[in-house]
C-alpha positions as CSV (number, residue, x, y, z in Angstrom):
1,V,104.8,88.9,52.2
2,A,101.9,87.4,54.1
3,M,101.4,90.7,56.0
4,S,100.2,92.3,52.8
5,L,97.1,90.1,53.0
6,E,96.2,91.6,56.4
7,P,93.2,93.6,55.0
8,W,91.7,90.3,53.8
9,V,92.0,88.8,57.2
10,H,90.4,91.8,59.0
11,E,87.8,92.6,56.4
12,A,86.7,89.0,55.7
13,P,83.1,88.1,56.6
14,E,82.6,86.5,60.0
15,W,81.9,83.1,58.5
16,L,85.2,83.1,56.6
17,E,88.4,82.1,58.3
18,V,91.5,83.4,56.5
19,R,94.9,81.8,57.2
20,V,98.1,83.0,55.7
21,V,101.4,81.2,55.3
22,E,104.7,83.1,55.4
23,L,107.1,81.0,53.4
24,P,110.8,80.7,54.3
25,G,112.9,83.4,52.8
26,H,109.9,85.8,52.7
27,G,108.6,88.6,54.9
28,F,109.1,88.0,58.6
29,R,110.9,84.7,57.7
30,A,113.3,86.4,55.3
31,A,116.3,85.3,57.4
32,E,115.4,81.6,57.1
33,P,116.9,79.8,54.2
34,I,114.5,78.6,51.6
35,I,116.7,75.5,51.2
36,L,118.2,74.0,54.3
37,G,121.8,72.9,54.7
38,E,124.2,73.6,51.9
39,A,124.9,76.9,50.4
40,Q,122.7,77.5,47.4
41,E,125.5,77.5,44.8
42,H,126.1,73.8,45.7
43,L,122.5,72.7,45.1
44,D,121.5,70.5,42.2
45,R,118.0,69.9,40.8
46,E,117.5,66.8,42.9
47,R,118.2,68.7,46.2
48,I,115.9,71.6,45.2
49,A,113.1,69.1,44.2
50,F,113.6,67.3,47.6
51,E,113.4,70.5,49.6
52,F,110.4,71.7,47.6
53,G,108.7,68.4,48.2
54,R,109.4,68.7,51.9
55,L,107.8,72.1,52.0
56,V,104.7,70.9,50.1
57,S,104.4,67.8,52.3
58,S,104.4,69.9,55.4
59,L,101.8,72.3,54.0
60,V,99.6,69.3,52.9
61,E,99.8,67.8,56.4
62,E,98.9,71.1,58.1
63,T,96.1,71.8,55.6
64,S,94.6,68.3,56.1
65,L,94.5,68.9,59.9
66,L,93.0,72.3,59.6
67,V,90.3,71.5,57.0
68,S,89.0,68.1,58.3
69,S,85.5,69.4,57.7
70,G,84.0,72.3,55.8
71,P,84.9,73.9,52.5
72,F,88.1,75.7,51.8
73,V,90.0,77.4,49.0
74,L,93.7,77.9,48.3
75,F,95.2,81.2,47.1
76,G,98.8,81.6,46.1
77,F,100.8,84.6,44.8
78,S,104.0,84.5,42.8
79,F,106.1,81.6,44.2
80,G,103.2,81.0,46.6
81,A,101.1,80.3,43.5
82,F,103.4,77.5,42.5
83,V,103.4,76.1,46.1
84,A,99.6,76.3,46.3
85,F,99.3,74.4,43.0
86,A,101.6,71.7,44.2
87,V,99.7,71.5,47.5
88,A,96.4,71.1,45.6
89,R,97.8,68.4,43.5
90,E,99.2,66.5,46.5
91,L,95.9,66.8,48.4
92,Q,94.2,65.2,45.4
93,R,96.9,62.5,44.9
94,S,96.8,61.5,48.6
95,G,93.0,61.4,48.7
96,C,92.6,64.3,51.2
97,R,89.9,66.9,51.2
98,Q,89.9,68.9,48.0
99,P,89.8,72.7,47.9
100,L,86.6,74.2,46.3
101,A,88.9,76.3,44.2
102,L,92.6,77.2,43.6
103,F,93.3,80.9,43.0
104,I,96.7,81.8,41.7
105,A,98.1,85.2,40.9
106,G,101.4,86.6,39.7
107,R,102.8,90.0,40.2
108,G,102.7,93.3,38.4
109,A,105.4,94.9,36.4
110,P,108.5,96.0,38.4
111,H,108.4,99.6,39.6
112,C,110.4,102.0,41.8
113,I,109.3,104.4,44.5
114,F,111.5,107.4,44.6
115,M,112.0,109.0,48.0
116,R,114.0,111.8,49.4
117,P,116.8,110.8,51.9
118,A,114.8,112.2,54.8
119,E,111.8,110.0,53.9
120,L,114.1,106.9,53.8
121,E,115.6,107.7,57.2
122,L,112.1,108.1,58.7
123,L,110.9,104.8,57.2
124,A,114.0,103.1,58.6
125,T,113.0,104.0,62.1
126,R,109.4,102.8,61.8
127,P,108.0,99.3,62.8
128,G,107.4,97.0,59.8
129,E,103.6,97.2,60.2
130,D,103.7,101.0,59.8
131,V,105.8,100.6,56.6
132,L,103.4,98.0,55.2
133,R,100.4,100.1,56.0
134,W,102.1,103.1,54.3
135,M,102.9,101.0,51.2
136,G,99.2,100.0,51.0
137,E,98.0,103.6,50.8
């Protein structure tokens, strides 16, 4: 969820511009299908590769427009790491500006947060930003 990177955006030095990308199917874009069109059970490898390529191409185009001058880096987490790697490769292949670095990260071991029913009800009534803030504490 791109919102989880909010502290980076607000605490970054003044000279550093942080831009986050919310991918389809994640965070505030959770309702958007990752793959357009057909239901996922009817997808084959070629269609998935095509849709992934479309996503990467659009990010390469946007990145090229945003970083016409000055250094930049890419950071990706989980599936975003895979996307960031593909974007970096495509930038290189197409002769566009290259990132100074590519940072990729995974995710920690699965875990559960146990809550009482009253706590769950309270969280269900709060705006998403409040919940994310609480989760970061």
